[in-house]
C-alpha positions as CSV (number, residue, x, y, z in Angstrom):
1,M,17.0,-6.7,16.0
2,S,18.8,-4.5,18.0
3,T,20.1,-5.3,21.1
4,L,19.6,-3.3,24.3
5,L,22.4,-2.5,26.2
6,E,21.9,-2.2,30.1
7,G,20.0,0.6,31.5
8,E,18.4,1.4,27.9
9,R,15.3,1.1,26.6
10,F,12.8,1.7,23.2
11,D,10.4,4.7,23.5
12,F,7.9,5.1,21.2
13,I,8.0,8.4,18.8
14,S,5.8,8.3,16.4
15,S,4.0,6.9,12.7
16,G,5.6,3.9,14.0
17,L,9.3,4.5,14.8
18,H,11.0,3.9,18.5
19,I,14.2,5.0,19.4
20,I,16.9,3.8,22.2
21,Q,17.2,6.1,25.2
22,S,18.9,5.1,28.7
23,S,18.4,7.6,32.2
24,T,22.3,8.0,31.6
25,V,22.4,10.4,28.4
26,F,19.8,13.3,27.6
27,S,16.7,11.8,25.9
28,F,14.6,13.6,23.0
29,T,12.3,16.4,23.3
30,I,9.3,17.2,21.9
31,D,11.0,20.3,20.2
32,A,13.6,17.6,17.9
33,V,10.4,16.8,16.3
34,L,8.8,19.6,16.0
35,L,11.8,21.2,13.8
36,A,11.8,17.8,11.9
37,R,7.9,17.9,11.4
38,F,8.9,21.8,10.5
39,T,11.6,22.0,8.1
40,Y,11.5,21.7,4.3
41,V,12.9,18.2,3.3
42,P,14.7,17.1,0.1
43,I,12.3,14.2,-1.2
44,T,14.0,11.9,-3.8
45,K,17.1,13.7,-4.7
46,G,20.4,15.2,-2.4
47,S,21.4,14.5,1.2
48,I,20.5,16.0,4.8
49,I,22.8,16.4,7.4
50,D,22.2,16.7,10.8
51,L,24.2,18.1,13.7
52,C,24.1,17.1,17.2
53,S,22.2,14.8,16.6
54,G,22.2,12.8,19.8
55,N,20.7,9.7,19.9
56,G,19.3,10.1,16.0
57,V,15.5,11.2,16.4
58,I,15.7,14.4,13.9
59,P,17.5,12.0,11.5
60,L,14.7,9.5,12.2
61,V,11.8,11.5,12.0
62,L,12.9,13.0,8.7
63,S,13.1,9.1,7.5
64,T,9.3,9.5,7.3
65,R,9.0,13.1,5.2
66,S,11.9,11.9,2.9
67,R,13.9,9.4,1.1
68,V,17.3,10.7,0.8
69,A,20.6,9.8,2.6
70,I,20.3,11.7,6.2
71,T,23.8,11.5,8.3
72,G,23.6,12.5,11.8
73,V,27.0,14.0,13.6
74,E,27.3,13.8,17.2
75,I,30.4,14.1,19.4
76,Q,29.4,11.8,22.1
77,P,30.3,7.8,20.9
78,G,27.8,6.5,23.0
79,L,25.0,8.1,21.7
80,V,26.7,7.5,18.3
81,D,26.1,4.2,18.6
82,M,22.3,4.4,20.6
83,A,21.4,6.0,17.0
84,R,23.0,3.2,14.9
85,R,21.1,0.8,16.9
86,S,18.1,2.8,16.7
87,A,18.1,2.7,12.8
88,Q,18.8,-0.9,12.7
89,Y,15.9,-1.7,15.0
90,N,13.8,0.7,12.6
91,Q,15.3,-1.2,9.8
92,L,16.8,2.8,8.2
93,Q,20.3,1.3,8.3
94,S,20.5,2.1,4.7
95,Q,18.9,5.4,4.5
96,L,20.4,6.8,7.9
97,S,24.0,6.8,8.7
98,F,25.9,8.2,11.9
99,M,29.3,9.4,12.3
100,E,31.2,10.5,15.5
101,A,32.9,14.3,15.0
102,D,33.3,18.0,16.7
103,V,31.5,20.1,14.0
104,R,34.6,22.4,15.0
105,E,36.7,19.8,13.0
106,S,38.2,19.3,9.5
107,K,36.6,15.6,10.0
108,L,33.7,16.7,8.3
109,G,35.8,18.5,5.4
110,N,35.1,15.7,2.9
111,K,30.5,16.7,3.0
112,T,31.9,20.6,2.0
113,G,29.3,21.8,0.5
114,Q,27.5,18.7,-0.2
115,A,23.8,18.7,1.8
116,D,20.9,19.7,0.4
117,L,19.8,20.6,4.0
118,V,21.3,21.0,7.4
119,T,19.3,20.3,10.5
120,C,20.8,21.0,14.0
121,N,19.3,21.1,17.5
122,P,21.9,22.4,19.4
123,P,23.0,23.3,23.2
124,Y,20.6,26.0,24.4
125,F,22.6,27.4,27.1
126,A,26.2,29.5,26.3
127,T,27.5,28.3,29.6
128,S,27.5,25.7,32.5
129,T,28.2,25.8,36.0
130,D,31.0,23.1,37.8
131,N,28.4,21.3,39.6
132,E,26.4,20.8,36.4
133,K,29.2,19.3,34.6
134,N,29.9,17.7,37.5
135,T,26.7,16.1,38.0
136,N,26.5,14.5,35.0
137,P,28.7,15.2,31.8
138,S,26.9,13.8,29.0
139,F,23.7,15.9,29.7
140,T,25.9,19.3,30.0
141,T,27.4,18.2,26.5
142,A,24.0,18.1,25.6
143,R,22.4,21.3,27.2
144,H,25.6,23.4,26.8
145,E,28.0,25.4,24.4
146,E,30.9,23.2,25.7
147,Y,32.3,22.0,22.5
148,G,30.9,24.2,20.2
149,T,29.1,27.5,20.4
150,L,26.0,29.2,18.5
151,D,28.8,30.5,15.6
152,D,30.5,27.5,15.7
153,I,27.3,25.5,14.5
154,V,26.2,28.1,12.1
155,Q,30.0,28.5,10.6
156,A,29.9,24.5,9.9
157,A,26.2,24.3,8.6
158,S,27.2,27.0,6.3
159,R,29.9,25.2,5.3
160,L,28.1,21.8,4.5
161,V,25.4,23.0,2.8
162,K,25.1,24.0,-0.7
163,Q,24.3,27.6,-2.3
164,K,20.3,28.3,-1.9
165,G,20.7,24.9,0.5
166,K,18.5,25.3,3.8
167,L,19.9,25.3,7.5
168,S,16.9,24.8,10.4
169,M,17.1,25.3,13.6
170,V,15.4,24.6,16.8
171,H,16.3,27.2,19.6
172,R,15.2,29.7,22.6
173,P,13.5,32.6,21.2
174,E,15.9,34.4,23.5
175,R,18.2,34.0,21.3
176,L,16.9,35.2,18.2
177,P,19.2,38.0,17.6
178,E,21.9,36.7,17.8
179,L,20.6,33.6,15.3
180,I,19.5,36.0,13.3
181,E,22.9,37.8,13.0
182,T,25.2,35.0,13.4
183,F,22.7,33.2,10.3
184,R,23.7,36.3,7.9
185,K,27.6,36.5,9.3
186,Y,28.0,33.1,7.2
187,R,25.5,34.1,4.2
188,I,22.2,31.9,5.9
189,E,19.6,34.3,5.1
190,P,16.5,33.5,7.8
191,K,13.5,32.9,5.5
192,R,10.9,30.9,8.1
193,M,10.4,31.0,11.5
194,K,7.6,29.6,13.8
195,C,7.3,30.2,17.8
196,I,6.3,27.6,20.6
197,Y,4.4,27.9,22.8
198,P,3.7,25.8,26.3
199,K,0.2,27.9,26.5
200,S,-1.8,30.4,25.4
201,D,-0.9,32.9,28.4
202,K,2.6,32.0,28.0
203,E,5.4,33.5,26.6
204,A,6.6,31.3,23.5
205,N,9.8,29.0,25.0
206,I,10.7,27.3,21.6
207,L,11.7,29.1,18.3
208,L,11.7,27.4,14.9
209,I,14.2,28.9,11.9
210,E,15.1,28.1,8.7
211,G,17.6,29.7,6.4
212,I,18.6,30.0,2.8
213,K,22.3,29.9,2.0
214,E,22.8,33.2,-0.5
215,G,19.1,33.8,0.3
216,K,17.6,37.1,-0.7
217,P,16.1,38.7,2.4
218,G,12.2,38.1,3.7
219,L,11.5,36.9,6.6
220,T,8.2,34.8,6.8
221,C,6.2,34.6,10.1
222,L,4.2,31.5,10.3
223,P,1.3,31.0,12.7
224,P,2.2,30.3,16.1
225,L,1.8,26.9,17.7
226,T,0.4,25.7,21.1
227,I,1.5,22.9,23.0
228,Y,-1.0,22.4,26.2
229,S,-4.9,23.7,26.7
230,Q,-5.3,25.0,30.0
231,M,-6.6,21.9,31.1
232,G,-3.0,20.5,30.7
233,T,-3.4,18.2,27.6
234,Y,-1.8,18.2,24.4
235,T,-3.8,20.0,21.9
236,E,-5.2,19.5,19.2
237,E,-2.8,21.3,16.6
238,L,0.3,19.9,18.5
239,K,-0.9,16.4,18.0
240,R,-1.2,16.7,14.3
241,Y,1.9,18.8,13.7
242,Y,3.8,16.2,15.8
243,E,2.5,13.5,13.9
244,G,2.9,15.5,10.7
245,S,-0.8,14.8,9.4
């Protein structure tokens, strides 16, 4: 049984999984779970690496779909510790591991070309204000590209993934042109994408995208997903997708 530290709590994710969270650090959002449901996964052979792993929500959800080893990479030591304790609480420590590392550094060198899949829920925003930095550094690191740009992250993913392996990311739709350009810069060919809409009459605010290293051109746009009904409740479609049914 994992011990909670002061200010921490256990939150339910789905499929019987719980995760350690705290108001002092950035909590997981629906974006991460949707990515874990969207992506291709190797089932019994291979390995997965999750970059910008935070408190480990994507590896936790991926464990319900795959039996391969999953490694989460996160730069904030406090979040790495929380992720490890969450894995222990869910009795997944034999499958999930977490390492403190910067995607821009060579510490990941021993994993070059090993992953069948790399996933990432990266910081969405390129810059932050001084006020944001001073308010909560952990939140700033999670939301802004303080420790790695989109280019840095895709470059790292391309190093880690095998030939014909996959990279799956969740991001903002407004950065789609940059995503495609950066994927191709590092030999990741975009193959699948899905837009997520807060309501049916609103613009998309989440983008799921997957590419193949050295893949052939050809992008499939999957049917959209709407999160809320006009009454403000989760749609049945969202519930099914979130639970992986």
